[in-house]
C-alpha positions in Angstrom: 49.8 -45.4 0.6 46.8 -45.8 -1.6 44.5 -45.8 1.6 45.9 -42.5 2.7 45.5 -40.9 -0.6 41.9 -42.1 -0.8 41.2 -40.7 2.7 42.7 -37.4 1.7 40.6 -37.3 -1.5 37.5 -38.1 0.6 38.2 -35.3 3.1 38.8 -32.9 0.2 35.6 -33.7 -1.5 33.6 -33.4 1.8 35.1 -30.1 2.6 34.5 -28.8 -1.0 30.8 -29.9 -0.8 30.3 -28.0 2.5 32.0 -25.0 1.1 29.8 -25.0 -1.9 26.6 -25.6 0.2 27.4 -22.5 2.5 28.7 -20.2 -0.1 25.8 -17.7 0.6 26.6 -17.7 4.3 27.8 -14.3 5.5 30.9 -15.9 6.9 32.0 -16.8 3.4 30.7 -13.6 1.9 27.4 -13.1 0.2 25.7 -10.9 -2.4 24.7 -8.4 0.4 28.3 -7.7 0.8 28.7 -6.1 -2.6 28.7 -2.2 -2.4 26.4 -0.7 -5.1 26.5 2.8 -6.4 23.0 3.8 -5.5 21.4 6.8 -7.2 18.2 8.3 -6.7 16.0 11.3 -6.5 14.2 12.7 -3.5 11.0 14.7 -4.3 8.2 16.5 -2.3 5.2 13.8 -2.0 2.5 16.5 -2.5 3.8 17.9 -5.9 6.8 15.7 -7.0 9.1 18.8 -7.0 12.8 18.0 -6.4 14.1 18.5 -2.8 17.4 20.0 -2.8 20.0 19.8 0.0 18.2 16.8 1.6 20.7 14.6 3.7 21.1 10.9 2.9 23.0 9.0 5.5 23.6 5.3 6.0 22.5 3.7 9.2 25.5 3.0 11.6 28.1 4.6 9.1 29.8 7.8 8.6 28.6 8.0 4.9 26.5 11.1 4.3 25.6 12.9 1.0 23.3 15.9 0.0 21.0 16.0 -2.8 21.7 18.5 -5.6 19.4 21.2 -6.8 17.4 18.5 -8.8 16.9 16.3 -5.8 19.5 13.8 -7.2 21.9 11.9 -5.1 24.6 9.1 -5.4 25.8 7.1 -2.3 27.8 3.8 -2.0 25.5 1.3 -0.2 24.8 -2.4 0.1 21.4 -4.1 -0.5 19.4 -4.2 2.7 21.1 -1.2 4.5 18.9 1.5 5.8 19.2 5.1 4.5 18.1 8.0 6.7 16.7 10.9 4.6 16.1 14.2 6.2 15.6 17.8 5.5 14.7 20.6 7.9 11.2 21.2 6.2 10.2 17.5 5.7 9.4 14.4 8.0 12.5 12.2 8.3 12.1 8.9 6.3 13.9 5.6 6.4 14.4 3.7 3.3 15.8 0.2 2.7 18.3 -0.3 -0.2 16.6 -2.5 -2.5 18.6 -1.8 -5.8 20.6 0.7 -7.6 17.9 3.3 -8.1 15.8 4.8 -5.4 12.9 7.2 -5.8 12.1 8.7 -2.4 9.1 11.0 -1.5 9.3 13.1 1.6 6.1 14.6 3.4 6.3 18.2 4.4 6.2 19.1 8.1 3.1 20.9 9.2 3.7 24.3 10.8 2.5 24.3 14.5 0.6 27.4 15.8 
């Protein structure tokens, strides 16, 4: 009986050790899985004026928001996700979520003659 108990304790310790070692593995959940309330502002690169009605969308997801009149936005996203920022008068931009605050500068499209 003592031998079986010791064996069970040993197996438990080994399993616990491996779970502890691989806790950052995506299969067990990681810090990247946490959804952040990302806020930010979108401005014109040439004059730092806010860009209102710019579309912010998350790559491969249906989440989409518009900037307000001050160029501000708020979107739920995870660290490492790509945000597509677009506006009819500006070049599309791809930005990676690196934290809870993003300041995004857009470049105006040049008119073609």
